[in-house]
C-alpha atoms as an extended CHARMM CRD file, in Angstrom:
* protein
*
       174  EXT
         1         1  MET       CA             -7.0280000000       15.6460000000        0.0180000000  PROA      1               0.0000000000
         2         2  THR       CA             -8.0160000000       18.6630000000        2.0040000000  PROA      2               0.0000000000
         3         3  ASP       CA            -10.0170000000       17.7410000000        5.0270000000  PROA      3               0.0000000000
         4         4  LYS       CA             -8.3390000000       14.5280000000        6.6140000000  PROA      4               0.0000000000
         5         5  LYS       CA             -5.6110000000       14.4160000000        8.7820000000  PROA      5               0.0000000000
         6         6  PHE       CA             -4.0440000000       11.0390000000        9.9140000000  PROA      6               0.0000000000
         7         7  THR       CA             -2.9700000000       12.3940000000       13.4370000000  PROA      7               0.0000000000
         8         8  PRO       CA             -2.8450000000       10.4380000000       15.3410000000  PROA      8               0.0000000000
         9         9  PHE       CA             -1.0430000000        7.8380000000       12.6240000000  PROA      9               0.0000000000
        10        10  PRO       CA             -4.2290000000        4.7370000000       12.9130000000  PROA      10              0.0000000000
        11        11  VAL       CA             -1.5300000000        2.0620000000       13.7700000000  PROA      11              0.0000000000
        12        12  LEU       CA             -3.7090000000       -1.1000000000       12.1040000000  PROA      12              0.0000000000
        13        13  LYS       CA             -2.9920000000       -4.4030000000       13.7520000000  PROA      13              0.0000000000
        14        14  THR       CA             -3.8530000000       -7.8220000000       12.7330000000  PROA      14              0.0000000000
        15        15  GLY       CA             -3.0200000000      -12.0110000000       14.2560000000  PROA      15              0.0000000000
        16        16  ARG       CA              0.2860000000      -11.3510000000       12.4950000000  PROA      16              0.0000000000
        17        17  LEU       CA              1.1400000000       -8.1950000000       11.3530000000  PROA      17              0.0000000000
        18        18  THR       CA              1.6390000000       -4.7200000000       12.8850000000  PROA      18              0.0000000000
        19        19  LEU       CA              0.8260000000       -1.9290000000       10.4080000000  PROA      19              0.0000000000
        20        20  ARG       CA              2.6810000000        1.1790000000       11.8980000000  PROA      20              0.0000000000
        21        21  GLN       CA              3.8340000000        4.3130000000       10.0920000000  PROA      21              0.0000000000
        22        22  LEU       CA              7.1380000000        4.1140000000        8.2290000000  PROA      22              0.0000000000
        23        23  ARG       CA             10.1260000000        5.4230000000       10.5950000000  PROA      23              0.0000000000
        24        24  ARG       CA             13.6200000000        6.8050000000        9.4060000000  PROA      24              0.0000000000
        25        25  SER       CA             15.0420000000        3.4930000000       11.1230000000  PROA      25              0.0000000000
        26        26  ASP       CA             13.2430000000        1.4560000000        8.6110000000  PROA      26              0.0000000000
        27        27  ASP       CA             15.6080000000        2.7080000000        5.8920000000  PROA      27              0.0000000000
        28        28  GLN       CA             17.0990000000       -0.7870000000        5.2270000000  PROA      28              0.0000000000
        29        29  ALA       CA             14.3430000000       -2.3170000000        4.5170000000  PROA      29              0.0000000000
        30        30  ILE       CA             12.5320000000        0.8090000000        2.6230000000  PROA      30              0.0000000000
        31        31  TRP       CA             16.2010000000        0.4560000000        0.5240000000  PROA      31              0.0000000000
        32        32  ALA       CA             15.4360000000       -3.6630000000        0.2100000000  PROA      32              0.0000000000
        33        33  LEU       CA             12.0290000000       -3.1010000000       -0.5890000000  PROA      33              0.0000000000
        34        34  ARG       CA             12.4930000000       -0.9270000000       -3.2600000000  PROA      34              0.0000000000
        35        35  SER       CA             15.6960000000       -1.8030000000       -4.4090000000  PROA      35              0.0000000000
        36        36  ASN       CA             14.4840000000       -5.6660000000       -4.9500000000  PROA      36              0.0000000000
        37        37  GLU       CA             14.2740000000       -6.7710000000       -8.8970000000  PROA      37              0.0000000000
        38        38  HSD       CA             11.3100000000       -9.2820000000       -8.4050000000  PROA      38              0.0000000000
        39        39  VAL       CA              9.2370000000       -6.6990000000       -6.8450000000  PROA      39              0.0000000000
        40        40  ASN       CA              9.8400000000       -3.5470000000       -8.9600000000  PROA      40              0.0000000000
        41        41  HSD       CA              8.9820000000       -6.0470000000      -12.1220000000  PROA      41              0.0000000000
        42        42  TYR       CA              5.7250000000       -4.8360000000      -12.5140000000  PROA      42              0.0000000000
        43        43  LEU       CA              5.8240000000       -1.1110000000      -10.9850000000  PROA      43              0.0000000000
        44        44  SER       CA              7.2600000000        1.6930000000      -13.5350000000  PROA      44              0.0000000000
        45        45  ARG       CA              9.7240000000        2.7720000000      -11.0480000000  PROA      45              0.0000000000
        46        46  GLN       CA             13.3270000000        3.0860000000      -10.8410000000  PROA      46              0.0000000000
        47        47  PRO       CA             14.7860000000        0.9100000000       -8.6220000000  PROA      47              0.0000000000
        48        48  SER       CA             16.7460000000        2.9990000000       -5.0970000000  PROA      48              0.0000000000
        49        49  GLN       CA             20.5290000000        3.0140000000       -5.8500000000  PROA      49              0.0000000000
        50        50  SER       CA             21.2630000000        3.9600000000       -2.6410000000  PROA      50              0.0000000000
        51        51  LEU       CA             20.3450000000        3.8490000000        1.0040000000  PROA      51              0.0000000000
        52        52  ASP       CA             19.8780000000        8.2480000000        0.8490000000  PROA      52              0.0000000000
        53        53  ASP       CA             17.3290000000        6.8140000000       -1.9240000000  PROA      53              0.0000000000
        54        54  ALA       CA             15.2590000000        4.8160000000        0.6320000000  PROA      54              0.0000000000
        55        55  ARG       CA             15.8960000000        7.8750000000        3.2070000000  PROA      55              0.0000000000
        56        56  ASN       CA             14.8350000000       10.8730000000        0.7990000000  PROA      56              0.0000000000
        57        57  PHE       CA             11.2690000000        8.3410000000       -0.3390000000  PROA      57              0.0000000000
        58        58  ILE       CA             11.0990000000        8.2800000000        3.2690000000  PROA      58              0.0000000000
        59        59  ASP       CA             10.3060000000       12.0270000000        4.0590000000  PROA      59              0.0000000000
        60        60  THR       CA              8.6320000000       12.2790000000        1.3020000000  PROA      60              0.0000000000
        61        61  ILE       CA              5.9620000000       10.5340000000        3.0500000000  PROA      61              0.0000000000
        62        62  THR       CA              6.4700000000       11.4870000000        5.7090000000  PROA      62              0.0000000000
        63        63  GLU       CA              5.6510000000       14.8890000000        4.2270000000  PROA      63              0.0000000000
        64        64  ASN       CA              2.8550000000       13.3660000000        2.5080000000  PROA      64              0.0000000000
        65        65  VAL       CA              1.0630000000       11.6630000000        5.2790000000  PROA      65              0.0000000000
        66        66  GLN       CA              1.3410000000       15.1320000000        7.1040000000  PROA      66              0.0000000000
        67        67  ARG       CA             -0.3530000000       17.0680000000        4.9590000000  PROA      67              0.0000000000
        68        68  GLY       CA             -2.6930000000       14.2160000000        4.3750000000  PROA      68              0.0000000000
        69        69  THR       CA             -2.5300000000       13.8020000000        1.0130000000  PROA      69              0.0000000000
        70        70  SER       CA             -1.7590000000        9.8640000000        1.5730000000  PROA      70              0.0000000000
        71        71  ILE       CA             -1.6770000000        7.4080000000        4.3310000000  PROA      71              0.0000000000
        72        72  TYR       CA              1.2710000000        5.1460000000        3.7970000000  PROA      72              0.0000000000
        73        73  TRP       CA              1.9520000000        2.1140000000        6.1440000000  PROA      73              0.0000000000
        74        74  ALA       CA              4.6060000000       -0.0640000000        6.7360000000  PROA      74              0.0000000000
        75        75  ILE       CA              3.8370000000       -3.7570000000        7.2600000000  PROA      75              0.0000000000
        76        76  ALA       CA              6.0800000000       -4.8650000000       10.3190000000  PROA      76              0.0000000000
        77        77  LEU       CA              5.7450000000       -9.1050000000       12.3130000000  PROA      77              0.0000000000
        78        78  ARG       CA              4.0350000000       -8.6790000000       15.2970000000  PROA      78              0.0000000000
        79        79  ARG       CA              6.9050000000      -10.3420000000       16.5630000000  PROA      79              0.0000000000
        80        80  ALA       CA              9.8810000000       -9.2890000000       15.3050000000  PROA      80              0.0000000000
        81        81  ASP       CA              8.5780000000       -5.7790000000       13.6840000000  PROA      81              0.0000000000
        82        82  ASN       CA             11.1160000000       -6.2350000000       10.8060000000  PROA      82              0.0000000000
        83        83  VAL       CA              8.8700000000       -4.3850000000        7.8160000000  PROA      83              0.0000000000
        84        84  ILE       CA              8.3410000000       -6.8800000000        5.0070000000  PROA      84              0.0000000000
        85        85  GLY       CA              6.1060000000       -4.4990000000        3.0880000000  PROA      85              0.0000000000
        86        86  THR       CA              4.5080000000       -1.4940000000        2.6720000000  PROA      86              0.0000000000
        87        87  VAL       CA              0.5110000000       -1.1160000000        2.1120000000  PROA      87              0.0000000000
        88        88  CYS       CA             -0.8630000000        3.0230000000        1.2260000000  PROA      88              0.0000000000
        89        89  LEU       CA             -4.3250000000        4.8840000000        0.2630000000  PROA      89              0.0000000000
        90        90  PHE       CA             -3.3930000000        7.9480000000       -1.7970000000  PROA      90              0.0000000000
        91        91  ASN       CA             -4.8990000000        9.4910000000       -5.0640000000  PROA      91              0.0000000000
        92        92  PHE       CA             -7.9900000000       10.8480000000       -2.8060000000  PROA      92              0.0000000000
        93        93  SER       CA            -10.8530000000       12.2990000000       -5.1580000000  PROA      93              0.0000000000
        94        94  GLU       CA            -11.9010000000       15.6180000000       -3.8070000000  PROA      94              0.0000000000
        95        95  ASN       CA            -14.6000000000       14.6130000000       -1.8550000000  PROA      95              0.0000000000
        96        96  LEU       CA            -13.0110000000       11.3490000000       -0.7580000000  PROA      96              0.0000000000
        97        97  SER       CA            -15.0600000000        8.9250000000       -1.8520000000  PROA      97              0.0000000000
        98        98  THR       CA            -12.3800000000        7.3210000000       -3.9160000000  PROA      98              0.0000000000
        99        99  ALA       CA             -8.7230000000        6.4000000000       -3.2450000000  PROA      99              0.0000000000
       100       100  GLU       CA             -5.7370000000        4.2220000000       -5.3530000000  PROA      100             0.0000000000
       101       101  LEU       CA             -4.2590000000        1.7270000000       -2.9670000000  PROA      101             0.0000000000
       102       102  GLY       CA             -1.2030000000        0.4970000000       -3.6070000000  PROA      102             0.0000000000
       103       103  TYR       CA              0.7530000000       -1.9170000000       -1.7150000000  PROA      103             0.0000000000
       104       104  GLU       CA              4.7190000000       -4.1180000000       -2.3830000000  PROA      104             0.0000000000
       105       105  LEU       CA              6.0000000000       -7.2650000000       -0.3640000000  PROA      105             0.0000000000
       106       106  LEU       CA              9.3810000000       -8.2970000000       -0.3240000000  PROA      106             0.0000000000
       107       107  PRO       CA              9.2870000000      -11.8330000000       -2.3060000000  PROA      107             0.0000000000
       108       108  ASP       CA             11.0710000000      -13.7160000000        0.8000000000  PROA      108             0.0000000000
       109       109  PHE       CA              7.5300000000      -13.0520000000        2.4850000000  PROA      109             0.0000000000
       110       110  GLN       CA              4.8520000000      -13.8550000000       -0.4630000000  PROA      110             0.0000000000
       111       111  GLY       CA              2.3790000000      -16.4890000000       -1.1410000000  PROA      111             0.0000000000
       112       112  LYS       CA              2.0310000000      -16.8940000000        2.6800000000  PROA      112             0.0000000000
       113       113  GLY       CA             -1.2540000000      -14.5420000000        2.7440000000  PROA      113             0.0000000000
       114       114  PHE       CA              0.3970000000      -11.5370000000        4.5120000000  PROA      114             0.0000000000
       115       115  MET       CA             -0.8490000000       -9.1360000000        2.0020000000  PROA      115             0.0000000000
       116       116  HSD       CA             -4.4020000000      -10.3240000000        2.1490000000  PROA      116             0.0000000000
       117       117  GLU       CA             -4.2400000000       -9.7060000000        5.4530000000  PROA      117             0.0000000000
       118       118  ALA       CA             -2.9440000000       -6.8680000000        5.7600000000  PROA      118             0.0000000000
       119       119  LEU       CA             -5.5290000000       -4.8040000000        2.5380000000  PROA      119             0.0000000000
       120       120  ALA       CA             -8.4460000000       -6.2020000000        3.8240000000  PROA      120             0.0000000000
       121       121  THR       CA             -7.1620000000       -4.3490000000        7.5820000000  PROA      121             0.0000000000
       122       122  VAL       CA             -6.7690000000       -1.2720000000        5.2380000000  PROA      122             0.0000000000
       123       123  LEU       CA            -10.0410000000       -1.9440000000        3.1910000000  PROA      123             0.0000000000
       124       124  HSD       CA            -12.1940000000       -1.8940000000        6.1540000000  PROA      124             0.0000000000
       125       125  PHE       CA             -9.7500000000        1.3960000000        7.6580000000  PROA      125             0.0000000000
       126       126  GLY       CA            -10.5980000000        3.1080000000        4.5370000000  PROA      126             0.0000000000
       127       127  PHE       CA            -14.2780000000        2.0620000000        4.1180000000  PROA      127             0.0000000000
       128       128  GLN       CA            -15.1610000000        2.5610000000        7.8610000000  PROA      128             0.0000000000
       129       129  GLN       CA            -12.6740000000        5.1050000000        9.3890000000  PROA      129             0.0000000000
       130       130  VAL       CA            -11.9730000000        7.4900000000        5.9390000000  PROA      130             0.0000000000
       131       131  GLY       CA            -15.6890000000        6.8340000000        4.8710000000  PROA      131             0.0000000000
       132       132  LEU       CA            -14.3910000000        6.4010000000        1.3390000000  PROA      132             0.0000000000
       133       133  GLN       CA            -17.0970000000        4.9920000000       -1.3480000000  PROA      133             0.0000000000
       134       134  THR       CA            -14.1560000000        3.4570000000       -3.9620000000  PROA      134             0.0000000000
       135       135  VAL       CA            -11.0530000000        1.9040000000       -3.4860000000  PROA      135             0.0000000000
       136       136  GLU       CA             -9.0780000000        2.0740000000       -6.6580000000  PROA      136             0.0000000000
       137       137  ALA       CA             -6.2600000000        0.0780000000       -7.5330000000  PROA      137             0.0000000000
       138       138  TYR       CA             -4.0990000000       -0.7880000000      -11.2230000000  PROA      138             0.0000000000
       139       139  THR       CA             -2.0270000000       -4.0500000000      -11.2830000000  PROA      139             0.0000000000
       140       140  HSD       CA              0.5430000000       -5.4370000000      -14.4350000000  PROA      140             0.0000000000
       141       141  PHE       CA             -1.4990000000       -7.4940000000      -16.3050000000  PROA      141             0.0000000000
       142       142  GLU       CA              1.5430000000      -10.6580000000      -15.3920000000  PROA      142             0.0000000000
       143       143  ASN       CA              1.1520000000       -9.6730000000      -11.5310000000  PROA      143             0.0000000000
       144       144  HSD       CA             -0.8510000000      -12.5430000000      -11.4060000000  PROA      144             0.0000000000
       145       145  ARG       CA             -0.2960000000      -13.0370000000       -7.4370000000  PROA      145             0.0000000000
       146       146  SER       CA             -1.7110000000       -9.1630000000       -7.2850000000  PROA      146             0.0000000000
       147       147  THR       CA             -4.4830000000       -9.8040000000       -9.5910000000  PROA      147             0.0000000000
       148       148  LEU       CA             -5.0320000000      -12.9790000000       -7.3260000000  PROA      148             0.0000000000
       149       149  VAL       CA             -4.8340000000      -11.1180000000       -3.5590000000  PROA      149             0.0000000000
       150       150  LEU       CA             -7.2230000000       -8.4510000000       -5.6320000000  PROA      150             0.0000000000
       151       151  GLU       CA             -9.6520000000      -11.2910000000       -6.8430000000  PROA      151             0.0000000000
       152       152  LYS       CA             -9.7880000000      -12.7000000000       -3.3710000000  PROA      152             0.0000000000
       153       153  LEU       CA            -10.9080000000       -9.5940000000       -1.7810000000  PROA      153             0.0000000000
       154       154  LEU       CA            -13.8700000000       -9.1040000000       -4.0850000000  PROA      154             0.0000000000
       155       155  PHE       CA            -12.5330000000       -6.4900000000       -6.2840000000  PROA      155             0.0000000000
       156       156  THR       CA            -13.9160000000       -5.9790000000       -9.7280000000  PROA      156             0.0000000000
       157       157  LYS       CA            -11.9000000000       -5.8110000000      -12.6430000000  PROA      157             0.0000000000
       158       158  ASP       CA            -12.5450000000       -3.2320000000      -14.7230000000  PROA      158             0.0000000000
       159       159  SER       CA            -10.5310000000       -2.4620000000      -17.8500000000  PROA      159             0.0000000000
       160       160  ALA       CA             -6.7820000000       -1.6400000000      -19.2190000000  PROA      160             0.0000000000
       161       161  ALA       CA             -5.5740000000        1.0990000000      -18.1150000000  PROA      161             0.0000000000
       162       162  ASP       CA             -3.1490000000        1.0830000000      -20.8190000000  PROA      162             0.0000000000
       163       163  GLU       CA             -0.8000000000       -1.4220000000      -22.4860000000  PROA      163             0.0000000000
       164       164  ASN       CA              0.4080000000       -2.8410000000      -18.8260000000  PROA      164             0.0000000000
       165       165  PHE       CA             -2.1990000000       -2.0620000000      -15.9200000000  PROA      165             0.0000000000
       166       166  THR       CA             -5.6110000000       -3.3570000000      -15.5940000000  PROA      166             0.0000000000
       167       167  ARG       CA             -7.1400000000       -1.2950000000      -13.1440000000  PROA      167             0.0000000000
       168       168  PHE       CA             -9.7750000000       -2.7800000000       -9.8820000000  PROA      168             0.0000000000
       169       169  HSD       CA            -11.8990000000       -1.0390000000       -8.0130000000  PROA      169             0.0000000000
       170       170  LEU       CA            -13.8730000000       -1.6870000000       -4.9090000000  PROA      170             0.0000000000
       171       171  THR       CA            -16.7610000000       -0.3540000000       -3.3700000000  PROA      171             0.0000000000
       172       172  HSD       CA            -18.3750000000       -0.1030000000        0.0530000000  PROA      172             0.0000000000
       173       173  SER       CA            -21.1470000000       -1.8590000000        0.5050000000  PROA      173             0.0000000000
       174       174  GLY       CA            -22.6790000000       -0.7080000000        3.2960000000  PROA      174             0.0000000000
């Protein structure tokens, strides 16, 4: 993404959540999230092995946001500000009409509508503020919760991206 800078960083709020910039002080939460066996089960990444891994990840994300190549929010409970997950828009097309959606949530907070709330807010931001026309998401074919949240948000299942992942898309309708 070449022309979009997320400065100042867009803090988004919902009834129960604050979607805010990731901070270096979130290292414990990011380590817990990225090292969690349940969270990593459907992702093709190596789990974080240490707090240094988490700090390096936060530094990389901060650089990507500053360059405008992605926008990455920490999902925090409004009343406590503790990070329970993340959501991002990345892999922007050259003309800024398409981006990919990524998200993860600690298991204790799954099944409570938090991710639906966060994603709906991020999608609104992407369509209204960034000017996206299409948002894509890939989910493991066995990750039924992820598939369900995408379907509730009216994403359309496209096809198998490979033997493990299914591609979904949502087009801005107005």
